[in-house]
Phi, psi and omega in degrees: 000141178235149177218137180290138178280356179119166187280327190268125178275322183208136177224126176234102186066233179273352182279128182230141171244124184263144177301323181301315179296321179298314182286331174295318179295317178297322179297317181294312182294317181291320178298318177299312180300317181297314181299319180296317180294320177296318179299315181294327184278319189243342187233077183296341180278351179287130175275111186298321179297317177292328177297317177301314180297316180301312183297326177301311181291323177298319179297314179299311179297322181294317180294315178297314180296319181298319181285316181297319179302313181294315182296317181301318183272359172233038185295334178304321177280310187289335176295335178262353182222061185304322183292346178277347184302313181280359184278073184295331184293347178272000181098182179095047175242131182260128179295327178294320176295323179295318179297313183292314180293318179294320180294318180298314179297317179295320179300314181296319180294314182296319179294322179295325182266358179057048178262169178280108186303308189283333175296314180287330176296319178300315182296315183288338178300324178296314180298321179297315182294316177296318179299323178298319181301313182284318182298328180297339177297333177298329177295327178298313182288334179270359183053056181219174180057042177254172185250204183294161176301145180205159174241020177297157183303331181264024180301154183245127176281130179243125177302148185301329180293338182258000181280140180295157178300131181094351181243017186300331184279350180265131183262333188240141187220163174293130175278073187295335175298325178290324177299321180290325176298317179295315178305311183291332175296315178293322180297314183293327175293319178294318179296324178298317178295321177298314181296322181297325185263327190237019187288339187287095173083350182270059184291138183104338181301314183292311184299311183288329175296319177300312181303315183292310184295314180296319184293320176299314179297320181295323178299317179297313182293322183297333178289346177264331183288155181232014186246026180299132182278345182203134177241142176240118185058034178080005181245131180304142181300331180297327178288320176299313181296317179298320179297318179294323179292326176297314179298314178298321179296318179295315178298316180298318177299315181298313184291313183291319182284331175292321176295324178298316181295329180276356177084024182253011182288000000 
């Protein structure tokens, strides 16, 4: 059994440092370090200085996208609590929004600098995946991103104030944020093996493989979660988004690898 120790890591008077913010910062720094190391090891054509600049813009776009995505699909709450929109330390960041926002920002920067889009996408995919693993720990301290009630040995205790409406009588739940951490650990190991064997010129392979693998895993995990902020036709929006990313990933793999075979990479 696991139980969250609470949201606040340190408080001095009115000043508070939240665990969620700490793990978000660690996720960013670790993801940056990972991407740089992967570039140095497998992608000698990557300009490290430009990579630092790219990641800066990807982070900004990712954070904005992650928050806007979440706010849009929980507008019923945020329309009545406008001042809560910028309070990122309280949670409420969507990985799908981060992927979309980060990709858009990165795409604009790369096109402006005339860089190889898919080569840099492959490198940043590692940082994104590692960042997800660490960032999900923030959900533990915020008592969020959990699943249906369970009595399994690794069950998670959720305080009554954080339990969804209709589930107040249940104390223990699936720690789905931990399931996603495990999923991403296996994904990043698989991507490393792919990069080790196929990194020479097969740009796009890592990025699109990440989209497909993460999205398949997310669909499975989403079926356990009970905290979806928005459903379309009775299906959580995260499943719709994941399904679209799988399709885009398959198309992207086909196009980039087909171009590689034709010698146009």
